[in-house]
N, C-alpha and C positions, 0 to 999 in steps of 0.2 A: 426499334419500330414499335408503335403502339400495339398492345395486345388485340385491339379491335381490328387491326389491319391484317392479322395472320390467323390461320387455323392450323392446329397441331394435332397429330396423331402419332402414337407410338405403340409397338407391340413386339413381344418376344416369345419364342417357343423353344423349349429344350429339345435336344436330339432324342430320337427314338422314343422310349417310354419313360425317360428320366423325368423327375418332377422339377428339378432345378438345373439350370445350365450355367455356363461360365460367362455368358454375355451379361452386360449391364448397360442401361441407358437412362438418361434423364433430360428434361427440357425445363428451363426456367426463364421467366421474364424478370429482369432485374433493372429497375428504372426504365431507361429508354433503350435497353438492349435485350435481345433474346439469345439465350445460349442453349445449344443442343449438343449432346455428347453420346456417342456409342463406343463402347469398349468390348472387345472380344478376348476374354482371358484365354491365354494359350493353354490348350488342353493337355499338352505334354508336361506342363509345369504343375507342381503340387499345389501352388497357391494362385493359379491363374484367375479363378473366380474372385478371390479376395482382391487381387490387383485391379481387376476390372471395376469392382465396386469402389475401391479407394481412389482410383484415378478420376472416376466420374464425380464423386463427391468433392474431391480436392479442387478440381477445376471450377465446378459450380460455385463452391464456397469462396474461392479466391476472387472470382468475378464480382461477388457481392461486396467485397471490401477493397477492390483494386484502387490504387491511387488515381485520382481524377486526371492527373497530369500525364499518365501513361496512355500511349496509343493502344488500340486493339492489337496491333501486330506485336508490340513489345510485351503486352500482357500475355498473349498466347504463347509466345516463344519462351518467356521467363517462367511461366507457370508449368509448362510442359517439361522443360529441362529440370525444374526444381523437383517435381514429383518423380521423375525418372531417377534422379540422383537418390532421393529418399528410399525408393523401392529397391534399387540396386544395393545400397549399403545395408539395408535391413536383410536382404537375401544373403549377403556375404556373412553377416553376423549369425543369422538363425539357421541357414542351410549350407553355408560355405559354397554355394553355387546360385545361379540365377533361377529363382523359383517364382518370385512375384513379377510375373511377366504377362503383358497384355498388349493388344493392338489398340489404337486410338484414332477416332476421327471426331472432330469438333467443328462447329460453325457458330459464328456470332453475327447476328443481324442488328445493325444500327442504321436507322434512317433507310436509305435506299441502297445501302452497301452491304455485301456479304463478305465476311472474313472467314477463312477456314484454314485448318491444318490437319495433317494426319501423320501417323507413324504406324507402319505395318501395312496390312492389306484390307482393312475396313475402308469403305469408300464413301465419297460424296458425289451425288449426281445432281445436275440441274436439268429440269424438264421445262422446255419452252417451245412454243409453236409445234406441239405434238412430237418433239424430238428430245431424246435424253442424251446428255453429254456428261462424261466423267470429268469432274474437276480435281479430284484427288490423285495421288500418285502411289502406285503399289510398290512398297518396299519388299519385293520378292525376287527370286532369281530369274523366273520367267523362262528358264530353259526346259525343254521337254523332259518330263519326269521329275523336275525339281520346282514346279510351279508353286507349291505350297511352302517352300523353304523361305523363311523371312530373312531379309538382310538387315532389317531394323525392327525393333519393338520396344515398348516402354519397359524398363527394368532389366533388360538383358545385358546392357553395357553401362558403364559409368557415365558415358556421354551419349547424347542423342541429337540428331539433326532433323527436326520435323520439316515436312514439306508444307510450305505456306502459300496461300493464294488469296486473291481478292476479286470480286466481280460486282457490277451494278445489277441490282435485281429490279424486276418490273412486275406490274400487275399480272396476275394469273400464273406467275412462275411457281414451280414446285421444287423444293429441295429435298432430296432423299439421302439420308444417312443409313448405312446398313453394314452388317457384318458379312464376311465372305460366305456364310451359310445361305444368304439370299441369292447373291448374284451368280454363284456356281450352279444353282438350279434354274434360276429365272434368266433367260436371255434378255438382251436390251429391248427386243421387240415386246416380250412379255412384261417387262418393267414399264414400258411406255403404255401398254394397254391397261395395266393395273394401278398405276400410281395415282390416277384421279380418284380412285376409291379409297385411298388412304393406306396407312401402314398395316392395319389389321388384315385387310383384304389381301395385300401383297404376301404377307407371311403365311396366311392360311392357304393361299393359292400354291405357294411353294410346297407346303406340307401335303396338299392334295396330290400334287404331281408325284410325290414320293410315297403315295398311299399311307399318309400320316405316319411315316417312319423316317423322319428327317435324319440324314447322316451326320448333321452338325447343328449346333445351336444356331438359331436364325432370328435376327433382330432388325427392325426397321423403324425409322422416324421419318415422317413426311411433314414438311412445313410448307403450307400453301399461302402465297401472298395474295390477299383478297383485294387490297387497294394499294396504290402507290403512296408513299409517304409524302404528303403535300408539304409538310413543314420543311422537309429536307429539300424538296424542289424549290421552294421559295428562298431558302437559305443560299442555294447555289446560284441564284440569279446575280449577275454581275452589275450591281447597282451602287452608285456612289452614295455616301452619307455626307450631306452638307455640313461644313464646320460652323457656319453662321447663317442666320436667316434674318431678313429685314422686312419691315413694313413696306408694302408696295411691290415687293418682288413677286414675279409670276413664275410658277412652276407647273408645267403641263396644263396650262390654262387656268390654274387656280391662283388668284391674286391674294397674297397675304395681307390681312387687314389689322389683326390684333393678336398679340401673344397672350395666350390664356394661362400659361404657367410660367413661373419665374425663370426656368431654364431655357425658355424660348424654343421648346421642341414641339409644342402643341399650339396651333394657330387657328383662329377664325379666319375663313377665307371666302372669296366669292368667285363664282363661275357661271356665266350666262344668267346673271341676275338672281342666282340662288346662292344661299349661304351653306357652307359645310365646315367641318372641323378636320384639319390635317394633323396627324401625329407622326413625327419623324423619329427615326432611330436615334438613340443617344450618341453623342460624340464618342463615348468610350467604346462603342461597338466597332469602331474602326480597327482598334488594336486588341480588343478583348472578345474572343470568340464566345465566351459564356454570356456576355451582355447581348451580343448579336443573337444568340440562341433564344434568350428570353424575349427579345423584341419580335423575332420571327414567329415564335409561338403565340405571342400576344396578338399579332396581326392576323394569324390564322384563326385563332379563337374568335376574334372580333368578327371575322368574315363568316364563319360557319355557324355560330350560335345565333340563330335567327328565332327570336321570340319577343313578345311585347315587353318583356322585362328589361331588354337592352336596347340601346340606340342602334339603328341599322348601320352597317359598316361594309365597305367594299375594298378590295385591293385592285386598283386599275391595272388592266393587262399591259398597257403600253406606258407605264410610268417610267420616268427616267431617273428617279431617285428613290431611296428606300423610305417609304411612308405608307400609311393607309388612310382612308377617308371615312369619316363618320357623319351621320346626320346631326344637325344642330338641334338643341333641345331648349325651348324657351322656359326658363324657370331658374331656380337656384338650388344649391345643394342643401340637404337637411341641416348641416352644421350652421350655415349662414341663416337659414330660416329660424333656427332655435335661438338666435341672438336677439330676435325681436318678437318672437311669438312662440307659444307652447302648443303642441298639437293636442287635439281632443282625444278622449278615450276611443271613440269610434275610428278616428284616423290612425291611432296607434295600432289598433287591432287590424285595420286594413294594411298598414305597413308590415306588420308581422306576417300576415297571410301572404303578401307579395314576396317577402324575403324567403319564406319557406317554400312557396311554389317555384320560385326561381332556383332555389337550392335543389329541389326535386328534379327540375329540368336538367340541371348540370349533372346530377347523379346518374342520369341515364347515359351520359357520356363518360362516366367514371371520373367526373371532375368536381371540384369545389371552388367557390369564389376565392376564399383565402383571406380576404381583407374587407369583411362587412363592417361598415361604420358609417356615421352620418355624412362624412365628406364624399362617400361614394354612392350616395343616394340622391338623385335629382327629384325635385318636386315641381309639379305644375298643377293647375286647376282645370277641371272640365267645365262644360257649359253650366252645370248646376253648382259650381263653386266647390265641388268635392276634390280633395287632394288626390293626385295620381303620382305614382312613383316609378322611376326607372333606375336601374343599377348600372353603374359605370365602373371603369378600371379593369380592362381585360388583362392587364399586365400581371395581376395577382392570381388569376385563375390557374389552378394546378391540379395534378392527378390526386384523387382521393388516396389516403394512406401514405402520402409522401412523408418522408422523414427528414429530407434535406431541403425543404422549401424555405425561402426567405420571406414568404408572404405573411402579411399580418401586421397589425399595429399594437404595441404592447398593452395599452389600456383595454383592449378588446380580446386579448388572448386568454384562453383557459389556462388554469394552473399547470396542467400536464404539458402544454406547448412549451413552457419554460424549462421542462425537463427533456425536451427533444423527442417527445412522443409523436406518433404519426397524426397528421391532420385527418379529421374524420367528421361524420355527421354530428357527433356530440360536441366536438370542438367548434364547429360552425354554429350549432345551436347556442352555445355559450356567447358567441359574438353577436348573434341576433338578440339574445336576452339583454346583453349590456347596452346595445343600441336602443332597445325599447326603454330600459331603465333610465338612460340619459335623456331620451326624448321626452319622457313623461315627468321627470323630476329635475332635470338640469344638473344632475350629479352622477359621478361614476360610482358604481356599487362598491368598488374596492379602491377608490381613489385613482387619480391620474398616474399612470406608470410611465416613467421615462425610458428611452432606449438604453439598453445594457444594464438596466436595473434588475436586481433579483427581488421580486416583490414578496411581501408577506400577506397571505390571504386570510382575512378573518371574516366571519359570517356577515353577510350584507344585511342592512336594515330593510324592512319592508318598503317598497316604493311608496305605499300609502302614507308612510311617515312624513314624506315631503309633499305629497299630492293627495289630499283627502278625497278627491274625485275618483280615485282608482278603486274599483270594486274588489271585494275579497277574492273572487275567482281569478281575476287578472293578476292580483298580488301573487297568488299561488303559482300561476303559470310562469311568471317572470322569475320568481325565486327558484322554481324547479329548473329553469333553463340555465341559471347562472350559479347553481350550487357548486361548492368547491369539490364535493364528493361526486366524481363523474359517474359512479354507479347509481346514484339517485337522480342524475340528470336524465332528461329525455335522451333515448338512444337513437331515435329516428325522427326525421322531419315529420313524418305522418302522425306520430304520437302528439306532438305539440300542435300541429295543425288541427287535429281532431278536437282537442280540448278548446282551442280558440273558436271553433265552429259549434261547440256544444258546451257552453259555460255551465249549464245545469249539471253536467257530469264531472266537473272539476272537483277533485278532492283537495282539502286543505293541505298545504305544504308547510312543514315546520323544520327549522334548522335544529341542529344538535343542542344549541344553547337555549332553545325555547323553553319557557317554564311550563309546569304542569297545567296551570290555569289557562295558558294559551293553547296548549295541545288539546285539553279536554275539560272545558269549564264545568260541564255537568258532573263529571266524575269528581272533579276537585271539590265542588260545593257539596255534593252528596257525601263525600268522605269527611269533609269538614263538619257538616251537620251531624253525622254519626258520631264523630269524636266528641263534639260539644255535648251531645245527648248523653254519652257515656260518662263524661266528666261531671255533668250536672247530677246524674243519678248517684255517682260516687259521693259527691258533696252532700246530697240530700240524706244519704244513708249515714254519713258521719254525724250530721246534725241531729239525727234521731237517736244516736247511741248515747 
């Protein structure tokens, strides 16, 4: 689930007056999943606190690198059994008995589904409609006088059988993970009253009930679902994906008129004397869930990203096939425009400002475009013949700092993207700079790069080398945006936008290979004059001897 859709709080207090307890917890968002863990180190064991810490770290770290082909259920059960075996064997070697012992409760949220597992008596609750329900299972004897005797815990035996569960979550649900130190003090009624205030309030309420003298370490995590995951809801719709589409075919009132892309998945169509563009899911999405995920996310982004930078898009409520609808845009893409005309300096500056403002808009949603290039920029003219730009291709939009994104076109990728570094503001700025360079000069700053090629980046020539109309200040802005050294590149969209709006404040930018005369002509000529003066004095003195 997207981090924007959830709110997380966590808190822990040690028992009595102790400074540190045996509980440990952590929450991490990893890609499109959120993982929350609470471990309660068994106090009677010498290494209970160490076990709690290690189990928590082990599970979080393994979810960061879990095989993509593994289901959440397989991942949970495999990782839990693995760390259990590791701790048990270490205990036998180091203590000759079970000492690395802890309880465990873990939940994983992906889309609108909650996955969970527990070992021992730490619990998971779901709060919905003002009622709290226990989802986990206590591995304890439960008999009078033996309620705290565990029948299972991590590290106590070589084998472990975690209790596993799944649920669908909804908007305004709250998930509570806690150690037994909380629920033995707080009744379900008190948990219901306090859960809306978060984990800190729950634990401090328990402490207050015990006059700030907790009999046991007490830990809680509260995960609040702020919004339903719309992407998951769209994905779950039972909609067919047409294998072939033909001119004249009518789908939900839209009559297909012209295929706009060679794969015949994007069509110009008409409905009630108005024209639209329909984009259908790829054929591969029928059998490949990853391809389906990409298309559903693309449709959702197209629908929700409402700004003048993008064409308007909707997902019809009563559609009978998997597609989305976009407004038509009269004009041509920048790539085609450049085949017969070069843009002016003023138009290039306006293009750069549009791309940067679009990028700032996406950043508010923790997104980046991912594939900025002339093919994805549409051009039209207003009443005064000024160029206007819109950005297309919602399919490339991805979360900022993604490291596994397939977005991007090689000739526009920054050097670090070829080393699998995360996509960021500065990598997007590089793509904007390359687009400007090409638009003004007709050339790629580092040459055209083919797919699967490992390019060699050498310092780019000044854009004004090819277009004498480019002023020095714009030369510097473009060179700074595409510099190979990412530390010298603009780090934020706002920095580049400020300089475009304030050319008088732009400082000259020089590459490492720039000569002294380029970097500081005054210093060069002053030094040269001084040297020549000294040489002439020396020669004069020799002649007088």
